[in-house]
CHARMM-style PDB file with segment names, atoms N, HN, CA, C and O in Angstrom:
ATOM      1  N   MET     1       0.844  -1.177   0.000  1.00  0.00      PROA
ATOM      2  CA  MET     1       0.000   0.000   0.000  1.00  0.00      PROA
ATOM      3  C   MET     1       0.890   1.241   0.000  1.00  0.00      PROA
ATOM      4  O   MET     1       1.834   1.345   0.783  1.00  0.00      PROA
ATOM      5  N   ASP     2       0.575   2.171  -0.884  1.00  0.00      PROA
ATOM      6  HN  ASP     2      -0.192   2.086  -1.521  1.00  0.00      PROA
ATOM      7  CA  ASP     2       1.250   3.463  -0.894  1.00  0.00      PROA
ATOM      8  C   ASP     2       0.607   4.356   0.155  1.00  0.00      PROA
ATOM      9  O   ASP     2      -0.584   4.240   0.443  1.00  0.00      PROA
ATOM     10  N   ILE     3       1.408   5.247   0.721  1.00  0.00      PROA
ATOM     11  HN  ILE     3       2.375   5.341   0.487  1.00  0.00      PROA
ATOM     12  CA  ILE     3       0.863   6.248   1.634  1.00  0.00      PROA
ATOM     13  C   ILE     3       1.420   7.610   1.253  1.00  0.00      PROA
ATOM     14  O   ILE     3       2.517   7.725   0.707  1.00  0.00      PROA
ATOM     15  N   VAL     4       0.646   8.623   1.551  1.00  0.00      PROA
ATOM     16  HN  VAL     4      -0.245   8.529   1.995  1.00  0.00      PROA
ATOM     17  CA  VAL     4       1.027  10.005   1.260  1.00  0.00      PROA
ATOM     18  C   VAL     4       0.894  10.810   2.539  1.00  0.00      PROA
ATOM     19  O   VAL     4      -0.074  10.659   3.284  1.00  0.00      PROA
ATOM     20  N   ASP     5       1.878  11.667   2.787  1.00  0.00      PROA
ATOM     21  HN  ASP     5       2.665  11.789   2.182  1.00  0.00      PROA
ATOM     22  CA  ASP     5       1.819  12.614   3.902  1.00  0.00      PROA
ATOM     23  C   ASP     5       1.492  13.984   3.336  1.00  0.00      PROA
ATOM     24  O   ASP     5       2.012  14.380   2.293  1.00  0.00      PROA
ATOM     25  N   MET     6       0.633  14.696   4.028  1.00  0.00      PROA
ATOM     26  HN  MET     6       0.211  14.375   4.875  1.00  0.00      PROA
ATOM     27  CA  MET     6       0.316  16.061   3.615  1.00  0.00      PROA
ATOM     28  C   MET     6       0.224  16.947   4.850  1.00  0.00      PROA
ATOM     29  O   MET     6      -0.018  16.471   5.960  1.00  0.00      PROA
ATOM     30  N   ILE     7       0.420  18.228   4.638  1.00  0.00      PROA
ATOM     31  HN  ILE     7       0.617  18.614   3.737  1.00  0.00      PROA
ATOM     32  CA  ILE     7       0.296  19.204   5.718  1.00  0.00      PROA
ATOM     33  C   ILE     7      -0.770  20.208   5.310  1.00  0.00      PROA
ATOM     34  O   ILE     7      -0.768  20.728   4.194  1.00  0.00      PROA
ATOM     35  N   VAL     8      -1.680  20.468   6.241  1.00  0.00      PROA
ATOM     36  HN  VAL     8      -1.682  20.046   7.148  1.00  0.00      PROA
ATOM     37  CA  VAL     8      -2.736  21.455   6.032  1.00  0.00      PROA
ATOM     38  C   VAL     8      -2.483  22.614   6.988  1.00  0.00      PROA
ATOM     39  O   VAL     8      -2.258  22.409   8.181  1.00  0.00      PROA
ATOM     40  N   HSD     9      -2.522  23.828   6.457  1.00  0.00      PROA
ATOM     41  HN  HSD     9      -2.704  23.994   5.488  1.00  0.00      PROA
ATOM     42  CA  HSD     9      -2.389  25.027   7.284  1.00  0.00      PROA
ATOM     43  C   HSD     9      -3.782  25.582   7.542  1.00  0.00      PROA
ATOM     44  O   HSD     9      -4.501  25.932   6.606  1.00  0.00      PROA
ATOM     45  N   VAL    10      -4.161  25.660   8.812  1.00  0.00      PROA
ATOM     46  HN  VAL    10      -3.577  25.375   9.572  1.00  0.00      PROA
ATOM     47  CA  VAL    10      -5.435  26.263   9.213  1.00  0.00      PROA
ATOM     48  C   VAL    10      -5.161  27.738   9.463  1.00  0.00      PROA
ATOM     49  O   VAL    10      -4.364  28.085  10.336  1.00  0.00      PROA
ATOM     50  N   ASN    11      -5.815  28.605   8.704  1.00  0.00      PROA
ATOM     51  HN  ASN    11      -6.462  28.324   7.995  1.00  0.00      PROA
ATOM     52  CA  ASN    11      -5.506  30.035   8.757  1.00  0.00      PROA
ATOM     53  C   ASN    11      -5.889  30.687  10.078  1.00  0.00      PROA
ATOM     54  O   ASN    11      -5.170  31.551  10.580  1.00  0.00      PROA
ATOM     55  N   GLU    12      -7.029  30.273  10.642  1.00  0.00      PROA
ATOM     56  HN  GLU    12      -7.613  29.572  10.234  1.00  0.00      PROA
ATOM     57  CA  GLU    12      -7.479  30.875  11.895  1.00  0.00      PROA
ATOM     58  C   GLU    12      -6.670  30.338  13.076  1.00  0.00      PROA
ATOM     59  O   GLU    12      -6.108  29.243  13.031  1.00  0.00      PROA
ATOM     60  N   THR    13      -6.634  31.143  14.123  1.00  0.00      PROA
ATOM     61  HN  THR    13      -7.091  32.032  14.160  1.00  0.00      PROA
ATOM     62  CA  THR    13      -6.119  30.651  15.400  1.00  0.00      PROA
ATOM     63  C   THR    13      -7.307  30.055  16.133  1.00  0.00      PROA
ATOM     64  O   THR    13      -8.232  30.767  16.525  1.00  0.00      PROA
ATOM     65  N   ILE    14      -7.272  28.745  16.314  1.00  0.00      PROA
ATOM     66  HN  ILE    14      -6.520  28.167  15.996  1.00  0.00      PROA
ATOM     67  CA  ILE    14      -8.392  28.067  16.965  1.00  0.00      PROA
ATOM     68  C   ILE    14      -7.885  27.363  18.221  1.00  0.00      PROA
ATOM     69  O   ILE    14      -6.707  27.016  18.305  1.00  0.00      PROA
ATOM     70  N   PRO    15      -8.761  27.152  19.187  1.00  0.00      PROA
ATOM     71  CA  PRO    15      -8.343  26.463  20.413  1.00  0.00      PROA
ATOM     72  C   PRO    15      -7.854  25.043  20.112  1.00  0.00      PROA
ATOM     73  O   PRO    15      -8.255  24.429  19.124  1.00  0.00      PROA
ATOM     74  N   THR    16      -6.998  24.549  20.967  1.00  0.00      PROA
ATOM     75  HN  THR    16      -6.672  25.047  21.770  1.00  0.00      PROA
ATOM     76  CA  THR    16      -6.458  23.196  20.819  1.00  0.00      PROA
ATOM     77  C   THR    16      -7.571  22.166  20.707  1.00  0.00      PROA
ATOM     78  O   THR    16      -7.480  21.233  19.909  1.00  0.00      PROA
ATOM     79  N   GLU    17      -8.619  22.331  21.502  1.00  0.00      PROA
ATOM     80  HN  GLU    17      -8.693  23.089  22.150  1.00  0.00      PROA
ATOM     81  CA  GLU    17      -9.729  21.379  21.469  1.00  0.00      PROA
ATOM     82  C   GLU    17     -10.385  21.346  20.091  1.00  0.00      PROA
ATOM     83  O   GLU    17     -10.774  20.281  19.612  1.00  0.00      PROA
ATOM     84  N   ARG    18     -10.507  22.502  19.460  1.00  0.00      PROA
ATOM     85  HN  ARG    18     -10.191  23.367  19.849  1.00  0.00      PROA
ATOM     86  CA  ARG    18     -11.115  22.581  18.121  1.00  0.00      PROA
ATOM     87  C   ARG    18     -10.218  21.894  17.098  1.00  0.00      PROA
ATOM     88  O   ARG    18     -10.710  21.223  16.191  1.00  0.00      PROA
ATOM     89  N   MET    19      -8.903  22.059  17.240  1.00  0.00      PROA
ATOM     90  HN  MET    19      -8.503  22.604  17.977  1.00  0.00      PROA
ATOM     91  CA  MET    19      -7.980  21.391  16.323  1.00  0.00      PROA
ATOM     92  C   MET    19      -8.095  19.874  16.479  1.00  0.00      PROA
ATOM     93  O   MET    19      -8.029  19.140  15.493  1.00  0.00      PROA
ATOM     94  N   HSD    20      -8.265  19.410  17.704  1.00  0.00      PROA
ATOM     95  HN  HSD    20      -8.318  20.006  18.505  1.00  0.00      PROA
ATOM     96  CA  HSD    20      -8.451  17.973  17.931  1.00  0.00      PROA
ATOM     97  C   HSD    20      -9.761  17.489  17.309  1.00  0.00      PROA
ATOM     98  O   HSD    20      -9.837  16.358  16.828  1.00  0.00      PROA
ATOM     99  N   GLU    21     -10.778  18.327  17.316  1.00  0.00      PROA
ATOM    100  HN  GLU    21     -10.716  19.246  17.707  1.00  0.00      PROA
ATOM    101  CA  GLU    21     -12.036  17.975  16.651  1.00  0.00      PROA
ATOM    102  C   GLU    21     -11.824  17.833  15.143  1.00  0.00      PROA
ATOM    103  O   GLU    21     -12.392  16.938  14.517  1.00  0.00      PROA
ATOM    104  N   LEU    22     -11.009  18.712  14.562  1.00  0.00      PROA
ATOM    105  HN  LEU    22     -10.548  19.439  15.070  1.00  0.00      PROA
ATOM    106  CA  LEU    22     -10.699  18.598  13.134  1.00  0.00      PROA
ATOM    107  C   LEU    22      -9.965  17.292  12.847  1.00  0.00      PROA
ATOM    108  O   LEU    22     -10.242  16.626  11.849  1.00  0.00      PROA
ATOM    109  N   GLU    23      -9.027  16.927  13.726  1.00  0.00      PROA
ATOM    110  HN  GLU    23      -8.803  17.468  14.536  1.00  0.00      PROA
ATOM    111  CA  GLU    23      -8.331  15.646  13.578  1.00  0.00      PROA
ATOM    112  C   GLU    23      -9.344  14.505  13.536  1.00  0.00      PROA
ATOM    113  O   GLU    23      -9.264  13.623  12.681  1.00  0.00      PROA
ATOM    114  N   ASP    24     -10.296  14.532  14.465  1.00  0.00      PROA
ATOM    115  HN  ASP    24     -10.362  15.248  15.159  1.00  0.00      PROA
ATOM    116  CA  ASP    24     -11.304  13.469  14.545  1.00  0.00      PROA
ATOM    117  C   ASP    24     -12.150  13.404  13.277  1.00  0.00      PROA
ATOM    118  O   ASP    24     -12.476  12.316  12.801  1.00  0.00      PROA
ATOM    119  N   VAL    25     -12.505  14.560  12.733  1.00  0.00      PROA
ATOM    120  HN  VAL    25     -12.241  15.444  13.119  1.00  0.00      PROA
ATOM    121  CA  VAL    25     -13.295  14.597  11.500  1.00  0.00      PROA
ATOM    122  C   VAL    25     -12.510  13.959  10.359  1.00  0.00      PROA
ATOM    123  O   VAL    25     -13.055  13.150   9.608  1.00  0.00      PROA
ATOM    124  N   VAL    26     -11.251  14.315  10.227  1.00  0.00      PROA
ATOM    125  HN  VAL    26     -10.809  14.973  10.837  1.00  0.00      PROA
ATOM    126  CA  VAL    26     -10.421  13.768   9.148  1.00  0.00      PROA
ATOM    127  C   VAL    26     -10.277  12.256   9.305  1.00  0.00      PROA
ATOM    128  O   VAL    26     -10.289  11.522   8.317  1.00  0.00      PROA
ATOM    129  N   ARG    27     -10.142  11.798  10.531  1.00  0.00      PROA
ATOM    130  HN  ARG    27     -10.133  12.395  11.334  1.00  0.00      PROA
ATOM    131  CA  ARG    27      -9.984  10.359  10.780  1.00  0.00      PROA
ATOM    132  C   ARG    27     -11.239   9.550  10.441  1.00  0.00      PROA
ATOM    133  O   ARG    27     -11.170   8.323  10.371  1.00  0.00      PROA
ATOM    134  N   THR    28     -12.376  10.206  10.231  1.00  0.00      PROA
ATOM    135  HN  THR    28     -12.432  11.203  10.289  1.00  0.00      PROA
ATOM    136  CA  THR    28     -13.582   9.454   9.863  1.00  0.00      PROA
ATOM    137  C   THR    28     -13.475   8.868   8.460  1.00  0.00      PROA
ATOM    138  O   THR    28     -14.206   7.938   8.121  1.00  0.00      PROA
ATOM    139  N   ASP    29     -12.574   9.401   7.644  1.00  0.00      PROA
ATOM    140  HN  ASP    29     -11.980  10.157   7.919  1.00  0.00      PROA
ATOM    141  CA  ASP    29     -12.328   8.837   6.317  1.00  0.00      PROA
ATOM    142  C   ASP    29     -11.537   7.546   6.501  1.00  0.00      PROA
ATOM    143  O   ASP    29     -10.442   7.563   7.064  1.00  0.00      PROA
ATOM    144  N   ALA    30     -12.084   6.433   6.032  1.00  0.00      PROA
ATOM    145  HN  ALA    30     -12.974   6.419   5.575  1.00  0.00      PROA
ATOM    146  CA  ALA    30     -11.441   5.130   6.210  1.00  0.00      PROA
ATOM    147  C   ALA    30     -10.071   5.056   5.549  1.00  0.00      PROA
ATOM    148  O   ALA    30      -9.268   4.191   5.898  1.00  0.00      PROA
ATOM    149  N   CYS    31      -9.792   5.939   4.610  1.00  0.00      PROA
ATOM    150  HN  CYS    31     -10.445   6.642   4.326  1.00  0.00      PROA
ATOM    151  CA  CYS    31      -8.504   5.931   3.915  1.00  0.00      PROA
ATOM    152  C   CYS    31      -7.443   6.769   4.615  1.00  0.00      PROA
ATOM    153  O   CYS    31      -6.278   6.754   4.216  1.00  0.00      PROA
ATOM    154  N   VAL    32      -7.833   7.497   5.648  1.00  0.00      PROA
ATOM    155  HN  VAL    32      -8.779   7.510   5.972  1.00  0.00      PROA
ATOM    156  CA  VAL    32      -6.873   8.289   6.423  1.00  0.00      PROA
ATOM    157  C   VAL    32      -6.245   7.389   7.474  1.00  0.00      PROA
ATOM    158  O   VAL    32      -6.941   6.746   8.260  1.00  0.00      PROA
ATOM    159  N   ILE    33      -4.932   7.354   7.474  1.00  0.00      PROA
ATOM    160  HN  ILE    33      -4.366   7.876   6.836  1.00  0.00      PROA
ATOM    161  CA  ILE    33      -4.190   6.512   8.407  1.00  0.00      PROA
ATOM    162  C   ILE    33      -3.956   7.250   9.716  1.00  0.00      PROA
ATOM    163  O   ILE    33      -4.079   6.667  10.793  1.00  0.00      PROA
ATOM    164  N   SER    34      -3.619   8.535   9.622  1.00  0.00      PROA
ATOM    165  HN  SER    34      -3.519   9.008   8.747  1.00  0.00      PROA
ATOM    166  CA  SER    34      -3.428   9.334  10.834  1.00  0.00      PROA
ATOM    167  C   SER    34      -3.665  10.804  10.532  1.00  0.00      PROA
ATOM    168  O   SER    34      -3.529  11.261   9.397  1.00  0.00      PROA
ATOM    169  N   ALA    35      -4.022  11.528  11.584  1.00  0.00      PROA
ATOM    170  HN  ALA    35      -4.132  11.157  12.506  1.00  0.00      PROA
ATOM    171  CA  ALA    35      -4.200  12.979  11.505  1.00  0.00      PROA
ATOM    172  C   ALA    35      -3.820  13.534  12.864  1.00  0.00      PROA
ATOM    173  O   ALA    35      -4.380  13.130  13.883  1.00  0.00      PROA
ATOM    174  N   CYS    36      -2.868  14.460  12.883  1.00  0.00      PROA
ATOM    175  HN  CYS    36      -2.413  14.788  12.055  1.00  0.00      PROA
ATOM    176  CA  CYS    36      -2.448  15.009  14.173  1.00  0.00      PROA
ATOM    177  C   CYS    36      -1.949  16.439  14.000  1.00  0.00      PROA
ATOM    178  O   CYS    36      -1.420  16.820  12.956  1.00  0.00      PROA
ATOM    179  N   SER    37      -2.135  17.206  15.054  1.00  0.00      PROA
ATOM    180  HN  SER    37      -2.565  16.897  15.902  1.00  0.00      PROA
ATOM    181  CA  SER    37      -1.644  18.583  15.088  1.00  0.00      PROA
ATOM    182  C   SER    37      -0.443  18.635  16.016  1.00  0.00      PROA
ATOM    183  O   SER    37      -0.119  17.665  16.701  1.00  0.00      PROA
ATOM    184  N   SER    38       0.200  19.777  16.024  1.00  0.00      PROA
ATOM    185  HN  SER    38      -0.064  20.565  15.468  1.00  0.00      PROA
ATOM    186  CA  SER    38       1.416  19.952  16.803  1.00  0.00      PROA
ATOM    187  C   SER    38       1.263  21.139  17.740  1.00  0.00      PROA
ATOM    188  O   SER    38       0.766  22.192  17.342  1.00  0.00      PROA
ATOM    189  N   ASN    39       1.687  20.969  18.976  1.00  0.00      PROA
ATOM    190  HN  ASN    39       2.091  20.113  19.300  1.00  0.00      PROA
ATOM    191  CA  ASN    39       1.667  22.091  19.919  1.00  0.00      PROA
ATOM    192  C   ASN    39       2.651  23.178  19.509  1.00  0.00      PROA
ATOM    193  O   ASN    39       2.421  24.356  19.782  1.00  0.00      PROA
ATOM    194  N   GLU    40       3.746  22.794  18.854  1.00  0.00      PROA
ATOM    195  HN  GLU    40       3.933  21.837  18.632  1.00  0.00      PROA
ATOM    196  CA  GLU    40       4.756  23.771  18.433  1.00  0.00      PROA
ATOM    197  C   GLU    40       4.281  24.600  17.241  1.00  0.00      PROA
ATOM    198  O   GLU    40       4.664  25.761  17.096  1.00  0.00      PROA
ATOM    199  N   ASN    41       3.447  24.003  16.390  1.00  0.00      PROA
ATOM    200  HN  ASN    41       3.135  23.060  16.509  1.00  0.00      PROA
ATOM    201  CA  ASN    41       2.918  24.679  15.204  1.00  0.00      PROA
ATOM    202  C   ASN    41       1.403  24.503  15.185  1.00  0.00      PROA
ATOM    203  O   ASN    41       0.891  23.668  14.440  1.00  0.00      PROA
ATOM    204  N   PRO    42       0.682  25.272  15.988  1.00  0.00      PROA
ATOM    205  CA  PRO    42      -0.747  25.023  16.191  1.00  0.00      PROA
ATOM    206  C   PRO    42      -1.628  25.240  14.964  1.00  0.00      PROA
ATOM    207  O   PRO    42      -2.801  24.868  14.980  1.00  0.00      PROA
ATOM    208  N   HSD    43      -1.094  25.824  13.917  1.00  0.00      PROA
ATOM    209  HN  HSD    43      -0.140  26.126  13.904  1.00  0.00      PROA
ATOM    210  CA  HSD    43      -1.879  26.034  12.697  1.00  0.00      PROA
ATOM    211  C   HSD    43      -1.761  24.866  11.722  1.00  0.00      PROA
ATOM    212  O   HSD    43      -2.454  24.835  10.705  1.00  0.00      PROA
ATOM    213  N   LEU    44      -0.881  23.901  12.028  1.00  0.00      PROA
ATOM    214  HN  LEU    44      -0.318  23.926  12.854  1.00  0.00      PROA
ATOM    215  CA  LEU    44      -0.615  22.820  11.085  1.00  0.00      PROA
ATOM    216  C   LEU    44      -1.275  21.517  11.503  1.00  0.00      PROA
ATOM    217  O   LEU    44      -1.287  21.152  12.678  1.00  0.00      PROA
ATOM    218  N   LEU    45      -1.821  20.828  10.513  1.00  0.00      PROA
ATOM    219  HN  LEU    45      -1.811  21.125   9.558  1.00  0.00      PROA
ATOM    220  CA  LEU    45      -2.421  19.511  10.712  1.00  0.00      PROA
ATOM    221  C   LEU    45      -1.732  18.559   9.735  1.00  0.00      PROA
ATOM    222  O   LEU    45      -1.796  18.753   8.521  1.00  0.00      PROA
ATOM    223  N   MET    46      -1.076  17.534  10.272  1.00  0.00      PROA
ATOM    224  HN  MET    46      -1.025  17.377  11.258  1.00  0.00      PROA
ATOM    225  CA  MET    46      -0.396  16.551   9.452  1.00  0.00      PROA
ATOM    226  C   MET    46      -1.326  15.357   9.233  1.00  0.00      PROA
ATOM    227  O   MET    46      -1.903  14.823  10.180  1.00  0.00      PROA
ATOM    228  N   VAL    47      -1.460  14.949   7.971  1.00  0.00      PROA
ATOM    229  HN  VAL    47      -0.991  15.382   7.202  1.00  0.00      PROA
ATOM    230  CA  VAL    47      -2.375  13.860   7.620  1.00  0.00      PROA
ATOM    231  C   VAL    47      -1.624  12.846   6.762  1.00  0.00      PROA
ATOM    232  O   VAL    47      -0.910  13.215   5.829  1.00  0.00      PROA
ATOM    233  N   THR    48      -1.791  11.574   7.084  1.00  0.00      PROA
ATOM    234  HN  THR    48      -2.370  11.274   7.842  1.00  0.00      PROA
ATOM    235  CA  THR    48      -1.255  10.476   6.285  1.00  0.00      PROA
ATOM    236  C   THR    48      -2.443   9.686   5.754  1.00  0.00      PROA
ATOM    237  O   THR    48      -3.353   9.338   6.506  1.00  0.00      PROA
ATOM    238  N   TYR    49      -2.429   9.404   4.450  1.00  0.00      PROA
ATOM    239  HN  TYR    49      -1.689   9.687   3.839  1.00  0.00      PROA
ATOM    240  CA  TYR    49      -3.578   8.723   3.855  1.00  0.00      PROA
ATOM    241  C   TYR    49      -3.155   7.797   2.722  1.00  0.00      PROA
ATOM    242  O   TYR    49      -2.029   7.868   2.228  1.00  0.00      PROA
ATOM    243  N   ASN    50      -4.076   6.930   2.324  1.00  0.00      PROA
ATOM    244  HN  ASN    50      -4.990   6.872   2.726  1.00  0.00      PROA
ATOM    245  CA  ASN    50      -3.883   6.016   1.212  1.00  0.00      PROA
ATOM    246  C   ASN    50      -4.421   6.695  -0.049  1.00  0.00      PROA
ATOM    247  O   ASN    50      -5.629   6.909  -0.156  1.00  0.00      PROA
ATOM    248  N   PRO    51      -3.551   7.041  -1.007  1.00  0.00      PROA
ATOM    249  CA  PRO    51      -4.006   7.763  -2.196  1.00  0.00      PROA
ATOM    250  C   PRO    51      -4.825   6.908  -3.160  1.00  0.00      PROA
ATOM    251  O   PRO    51      -5.381   7.428  -4.127  1.00  0.00      PROA
ATOM    252  N   ALA    52      -4.902   5.611  -2.909  1.00  0.00      PROA
ATOM    253  HN  ALA    52      -4.450   5.188  -2.123  1.00  0.00      PROA
ATOM    254  CA  ALA    52      -5.709   4.747  -3.771  1.00  0.00      PROA
ATOM    255  C   ALA    52      -7.203   4.952  -3.538  1.00  0.00      PROA
ATOM    256  O   ALA    52      -8.024   4.598  -4.384  1.00  0.00      PROA
ATOM    257  N   CYS    53      -7.554   5.531  -2.374  1.00  0.00      PROA
ATOM    258  HN  CYS    53      -6.887   5.819  -1.686  1.00  0.00      PROA
ATOM    259  CA  CYS    53      -8.988   5.650  -2.083  1.00  0.00      PROA
ATOM    260  C   CYS    53      -9.421   7.015  -1.559  1.00  0.00      PROA
ATOM    261  O   CYS    53     -10.599   7.198  -1.251  1.00  0.00      PROA
ATOM    262  N   THR    54      -8.511   7.976  -1.447  1.00  0.00      PROA
ATOM    263  HN  THR    54      -7.554   7.827  -1.697  1.00  0.00      PROA
ATOM    264  CA  THR    54      -8.894   9.353  -1.131  1.00  0.00      PROA
ATOM    265  C   THR    54      -7.843  10.280  -1.724  1.00  0.00      PROA
ATOM    266  O   THR    54      -6.852   9.815  -2.287  1.00  0.00      PROA
ATOM    267  N   SER    55      -8.049  11.568  -1.604  1.00  0.00      PROA
ATOM    268  HN  SER    55      -8.855  11.945  -1.147  1.00  0.00      PROA
ATOM    269  CA  SER    55      -7.109  12.531  -2.184  1.00  0.00      PROA
ATOM    270  C   SER    55      -6.888  13.693  -1.225  1.00  0.00      PROA
ATOM    271  O   SER    55      -7.655  13.903  -0.286  1.00  0.00      PROA
ATOM    272  N   SER    56      -5.831  14.436  -1.483  1.00  0.00      PROA
ATOM    273  HN  SER    56      -5.207  14.265  -2.247  1.00  0.00      PROA
ATOM    274  CA  SER    56      -5.544  15.602  -0.647  1.00  0.00      PROA
ATOM    275  C   SER    56      -6.675  16.622  -0.756  1.00  0.00      PROA
ATOM    276  O   SER    56      -7.031  17.264   0.232  1.00  0.00      PROA
ATOM    277  N   GLY    57      -7.232  16.770  -1.939  1.00  0.00      PROA
ATOM    278  HN  GLY    57      -6.943  16.249  -2.741  1.00  0.00      PROA
ATOM    279  CA  GLY    57      -8.341  17.703  -2.123  1.00  0.00      PROA
ATOM    280  C   GLY    57      -9.568  17.318  -1.321  1.00  0.00      PROA
ATOM    281  O   GLY    57     -10.243  18.178  -0.754  1.00  0.00      PROA
ATOM    282  N   TYR    58      -9.857  16.024  -1.274  1.00  0.00      PROA
ATOM    283  HN  TYR    58      -9.309  15.326  -1.734  1.00  0.00      PROA
ATOM    284  CA  TYR    58     -11.012  15.564  -0.498  1.00  0.00      PROA
ATOM    285  C   TYR    58     -10.793  15.822   0.987  1.00  0.00      PROA
ATOM    286  O   TYR    58     -11.697  16.289   1.680  1.00  0.00      PROA
ATOM    287  N   VAL    59      -9.595  15.517   1.473  1.00  0.00      PROA
ATOM    288  HN  VAL    59      -8.861  15.138   0.910  1.00  0.00      PROA
ATOM    289  CA  VAL    59      -9.289  15.749   2.892  1.00  0.00      PROA
ATOM    290  C   VAL    59      -9.384  17.240   3.204  1.00  0.00      PROA
ATOM    291  O   VAL    59      -9.953  17.624   4.226  1.00  0.00      PROA
ATOM    292  N   LEU    60      -8.836  18.074   2.337  1.00  0.00      PROA
ATOM    293  HN  LEU    60      -8.374  17.762   1.507  1.00  0.00      PROA
ATOM    294  CA  LEU    60      -8.912  19.521   2.540  1.00  0.00      PROA
ATOM    295  C   LEU    60     -10.368  19.981   2.576  1.00  0.00      PROA
ATOM    296  O   LEU    60     -10.735  20.806   3.413  1.00  0.00      PROA
ATOM    297  N   ASN    61     -11.191  19.460   1.686  1.00  0.00      PROA
ATOM    298  HN  ASN    61     -10.893  18.789   1.006  1.00  0.00      PROA
ATOM    299  CA  ASN    61     -12.614  19.825   1.682  1.00  0.00      PROA
ATOM    300  C   ASN    61     -13.305  19.420   2.975  1.00  0.00      PROA
ATOM    301  O   ASN    61     -14.172  20.142   3.466  1.00  0.00      PROA
ATOM    302  N   MET    62     -12.929  18.267   3.532  1.00  0.00      PROA
ATOM    303  HN  MET    62     -12.224  17.681   3.133  1.00  0.00      PROA
ATOM    304  CA  MET    62     -13.504  17.833   4.809  1.00  0.00      PROA
ATOM    305  C   MET    62     -13.211  18.859   5.904  1.00  0.00      PROA
ATOM    306  O   MET    62     -14.074  19.178   6.721  1.00  0.00      PROA
ATOM    307  N   ILE    63     -11.985  19.365   5.903  1.00  0.00      PROA
ATOM    308  HN  ILE    63     -11.283  19.105   5.239  1.00  0.00      PROA
ATOM    309  CA  ILE    63     -11.574  20.344   6.914  1.00  0.00      PROA
ATOM    310  C   ILE    63     -12.312  21.663   6.693  1.00  0.00      PROA
ATOM    311  O   ILE    63     -12.849  22.243   7.636  1.00  0.00      PROA
ATOM    312  N   GLN    64     -12.338  22.131   5.457  1.00  0.00      PROA
ATOM    313  HN  GLN    64     -11.901  21.660   4.690  1.00  0.00      PROA
ATOM    314  CA  GLN    64     -13.008  23.393   5.149  1.00  0.00      PROA
ATOM    315  C   GLN    64     -14.504  23.325   5.430  1.00  0.00      PROA
ATOM    316  O   GLN    64     -15.112  24.340   5.770  1.00  0.00      PROA
ATOM    317  N   ALA    65     -15.101  22.157   5.295  1.00  0.00      PROA
ATOM    318  HN  ALA    65     -14.606  21.333   5.019  1.00  0.00      PROA
ATOM    319  CA  ALA    65     -16.528  21.988   5.575  1.00  0.00      PROA
ATOM    320  C   ALA    65     -16.849  22.190   7.050  1.00  0.00      PROA
ATOM    321  O   ALA    65     -18.015  22.333   7.419  1.00  0.00      PROA
ATOM    322  N   GLN    66     -15.823  22.202   7.891  1.00  0.00      PROA
ATOM    323  HN  GLN    66     -14.876  22.086   7.591  1.00  0.00      PROA
ATOM    324  CA  GLN    66     -16.015  22.434   9.324  1.00  0.00      PROA
ATOM    325  C   GLN    66     -16.003  23.927   9.662  1.00  0.00      PROA
ATOM    326  O   GLN    66     -16.061  24.303  10.833  1.00  0.00      PROA
ATOM    327  N   GLY    67     -15.927  24.778   8.628  1.00  0.00      PROA
ATOM    328  HN  GLY    67     -15.880  24.473   7.677  1.00  0.00      PROA
ATOM    329  CA  GLY    67     -16.023  26.217   8.839  1.00  0.00      PROA
ATOM    330  C   GLY    67     -14.714  26.929   9.096  1.00  0.00      PROA
ATOM    331  O   GLY    67     -14.703  28.060   9.580  1.00  0.00      PROA
ATOM    332  N   VAL    68     -13.603  26.273   8.775  1.00  0.00      PROA
ATOM    333  HN  VAL    68     -13.611  25.354   8.381  1.00  0.00      PROA
ATOM    334  CA  VAL    68     -12.307  26.942   8.924  1.00  0.00      PROA
ATOM    335  C   VAL    68     -11.705  27.166   7.542  1.00  0.00      PROA
ATOM    336  O   VAL    68     -12.015  26.444   6.594  1.00  0.00      PROA
ATOM    337  N   HSD    69     -10.854  28.159   7.439  1.00  0.00      PROA
ATOM    338  HN  HSD    69     -10.602  28.745   8.209  1.00  0.00      PROA
ATOM    339  CA  HSD    69     -10.127  28.420   6.206  1.00  0.00      PROA
ATOM    340  C   HSD    69      -8.812  27.654   6.293  1.00  0.00      PROA
ATOM    341  O   HSD    69      -8.067  27.796   7.263  1.00  0.00      PROA
ATOM    342  N   ALA    70      -8.533  26.848   5.285  1.00  0.00      PROA
ATOM    343  HN  ALA    70      -9.138  26.733   4.498  1.00  0.00      PROA
ATOM    344  CA  ALA    70      -7.340  26.011   5.315  1.00  0.00      PROA
ATOM    345  C   ALA    70      -6.790  25.856   3.909  1.00  0.00      PROA
ATOM    346  O   ALA    70      -7.523  25.949   2.924  1.00  0.00      PROA
ATOM    347  N   ASN    71      -5.475  25.615   3.830  1.00  0.00      PROA
ATOM    348  HN  ASN    71      -4.880  25.540   4.630  1.00  0.00      PROA
ATOM    349  CA  ASN    71      -4.781  25.430   2.568  1.00  0.00      PROA
ATOM    350  C   ASN    71      -3.801  24.279   2.713  1.00  0.00      PROA
ATOM    351  O   ASN    71      -3.323  23.985   3.809  1.00  0.00      PROA
ATOM    352  N   LEU    72      -3.507  23.628   1.581  1.00  0.00      PROA
ATOM    353  HN  LEU    72      -3.896  23.867   0.691  1.00  0.00      PROA
ATOM    354  CA  LEU    72      -2.449  22.632   1.569  1.00  0.00      PROA
ATOM    355  C   LEU    72      -1.112  23.348   1.565  1.00  0.00      PROA
ATOM    356  O   LEU    72      -0.962  24.392   0.931  1.00  0.00      PROA
ATOM    357  N   VAL    73      -0.148  22.792   2.266  1.00  0.00      PROA
ATOM    358  HN  VAL    73      -0.270  21.944   2.781  1.00  0.00      PROA
ATOM    359  CA  VAL    73       1.205  23.338   2.288  1.00  0.00      PROA
ATOM    360  C   VAL    73       2.023  22.545   1.286  1.00  0.00      PROA
ATOM    361  O   VAL    73       2.064  21.317   1.359  1.00  0.00      PROA
ATOM    362  N   GLY    74       2.677  23.227   0.348  1.00  0.00      PROA
ATOM    363  HN  GLY    74       2.644  24.224   0.289  1.00  0.00      PROA
ATOM    364  CA  GLY    74       3.512  22.542  -0.634  1.00  0.00      PROA
ATOM    365  C   GLY    74       4.800  22.049  -0.015  1.00  0.00      PROA
ATOM    366  O   GLY    74       5.428  22.736   0.791  1.00  0.00      PROA
ATOM    367  N   LEU    75       5.181  20.848  -0.406  1.00  0.00      PROA
ATOM    368  HN  LEU    75       4.670  20.291  -1.061  1.00  0.00      PROA
ATOM    369  CA  LEU    75       6.423  20.256   0.111  1.00  0.00      PROA
ATOM    370  C   LEU    75       7.456  20.201  -0.972  1.00  0.00      PROA
ATOM    371  OT1 LEU    75       8.571  19.736  -0.738  1.00  0.00      PROA
TER     372      LEU     75
END
């Protein structure tokens, strides 16, 4: 199985609890392997997923559907 890592930048400053809620939403996708934020970089959400059954655009849309402004970070 191939896996892809991506970083999402959440533009707003949101409470840690809200960022954890975003992690939980992303994890509802069966193709997402992990989703976690960092205390050192509170605007960033790291996501690992299987590209055979989801895409970075779909994951980003899931996050944006929660009412936050977010962008993919280019690597």
